N, C-alpha and C positions, 0 to 999 in steps of 0.2 A: 614380926620382927620389921622394922624400919630400915630398908636398904640404905637411905641416905644417911641416917644417923650411923649405920655401921661403915658405910663409905668414909665419912668424916672421922670416925674413931680409927680405922685402919690407916688413914692418912696421918693422923696424929701419931701414932705408931712408928710408922715409917719415919716421920721428920725425927722422931725421939732416936731411932737408930741411924739419923744422919744419911738416910737413903737419899740420893740426888734425885731420884725419879719421882719423889713425893711432891714436888713443885710442877710437874709436867703431865701433859698429856697428848696423845696422837689423835688429831682431829681429823675426821673424813667428810667430804663433801662430794657432790656429783656436780661437775662442771656444766657449762651450755651444751657441750657436744654428748653429754652423758656418760663421759667417763669418769671414773673415781679418782680422788685426789685427797693425799694425806699429808698432813704437815705436823710437826712438834710445836706446841704452843706452851706457854706458863699459864697453868690453870690456877685461878685466884679465887680467894675466898672474900665475898662480900659481906659483911656484917649488915643485917637490916633490923633496925631498932623496932620494927613492928612485929618481929617473928617471936613466937613463943620462945621464950628462953635464950633468945639471942641467936637463934640457929642461923649459921651463914649459908649463903647462897654460893653456888660456883659459878664464875664466869672467866670469860677471856677477853682480853683487849686487843683491837687490831686498828689499822687505818683504812678507811673507808676508800682509798685509792687503790686497793689489792684487789685482784680478780675475785679473790674469793668472798669478798663482801657479799656480793649479788646471790651468791650461793647458800648462804647461811642461814637460812629459813628453817631447815631441819638438818640435823647434824648427827654423826655417830663418834662418842669418844672412847678412847681405851687408855686407861691408866694401869701401870704395872709396876708395883713395888717390890723389887728384886729381894730387899732386906726381909719382907715376910714371904716371899713367893706368892703374892696374891695379886690378882687381875681383875679390873673391872671394865665392862663394856657397857655405856650407857648410849641409849637412843634418847636424843633431846629435841625438844622445840626450842626456839630461842626468842629473847625478847630483849630490847635495849635497856642498858644500865642507865641511869638518869644523868644527863651530862654535867650536872654539877659534881656528881660523884665521880665520874670519870676524869674530871679535870682536876680534882683533888687527889686521886689515887696516881695520876700521871706525874705529879711532882715526886713521887718516890722512886721513879725509874733511873736508871743510870744516864749518865750525860750523852752518851754515844746514839742509843735509842730516842732520846728527845730530840736531838739533831735530826735524825733520819725522819723523825715524823713531819718535821718542818721541811725537809728536803723533798719528800714525797709530793709537795706541791709544784715542785720543778720536774721531777722526774716521778712518776708514779710507780710504787711498789710492783716489782716483776717485769718493768720496761727493760729495754736491752740499753747498754751502755758501751762505747769503744773499748774501755778499758778499766781494771781496777784502780790504776793510778789516776784516771780522771776522776773517779767515782771519790776517791780520798780528798783528791785537790778541791773538788767543787764544795763537799761537806765541810771542809776545814775552812773555806772562805765563805761559809753562808751567813748572812746577816740574821741573827735573831732578835727577837722583840725584848724588850726590856720594861718591866719585867718578865722573865721568861714564864710562858703560860703555855697550856695545850692548843694546839690547833683546833679548828672545827673538825678536822678529818679524824681526830682521835677518838675512837668509839668503843664500847664495851657491850657485850652481850651475854645476859644470863644463859646458861645452859639448865633448861627445864625437863629433866628426865621422865619418860613415861615408860620406860622399860631399862631395867638394870640386871646384869649379869655378874654374879661374883664366882671366881674361879680360885679355890684354894689348894695350891699344890704341895703344901707342907702338911700331908695327913700322915701318921705313923703307918698306916697299913698300904700306903703307896697308891691308894685308889683316890684320886682327886674328888674334891668336893665341888660340884658345881651346882648352883641354884640362881634361878631367875624370877625376878619380880616384875609385874606389869600393873598399870593403872591407866585409868581414860587418858587418851592424848589429847592435849589441848587443842583448840579449834585452830586452823591455818589461815585466819584473817590476817590483815595488815600488821606489821611488828608494833607500829607506833600504837595502833588501836589495843594491841593483846598486852601492852606492857604492865599496867595495873592488875588486868585479871589474871595473866598467867602466874606472875609472881606471888599474887595473892593466893593463889590455887595451891602453888608450891609451899607456901608458909603453912596455909591450914591443914591440905593434905599431907605434907612432908612431916608434919606432927603426928600424924595419925597412921597407926600401922594398920587400920582396916581398909584404909584406900588402896593399899597394895594386895596385889594377888601372888602367892608365892607358890613356885613349882619346883621340885627337885629334877635336875638334867642328867642323863646319861653323859658322863665327861668323855 
């Protein structure tokens, strides 16, 4: 079984059920002090024309002013679909989404997040500010380029899973079905150098069930 294909199938089922969690994931990293940090991010499908059958990659878009940017070489993502009672945990390497694709997809964002991406050049994400009132005033008075385009700080990262766990809570006998798939972890060289090789590996191996080793786990 190809766990990535299963993930996309479950996500499509959750969307069909109008599950609001189908578009989200909890992304965990470890900060410079060694402490774990978790935040909720939009999980995006990125179509890759070179992928067999047009298989989408999963990605997150962030601003590189955020402290989390420096910690995202390796991440864990959790996706839970309440409508299906199915949870996924993904251990992932990351690699950049090409800048033209990031900038193209950026145009689909709502107006407020677009403004915030430009505002981060003035006050980086997660920095302190005296009050929310001042934040609203500064964002409202922000001078934006015309035509509006993504700033250079807008980034995207593919999540490249090397381990996937699926937990299905919706079993008629009440005993949860828990399975784990693993494959070779991508090398840990620099992000820019890994872009083509890691995404290519996901494309070729993701389409092959034999690259994944399945294990049934005690829930």
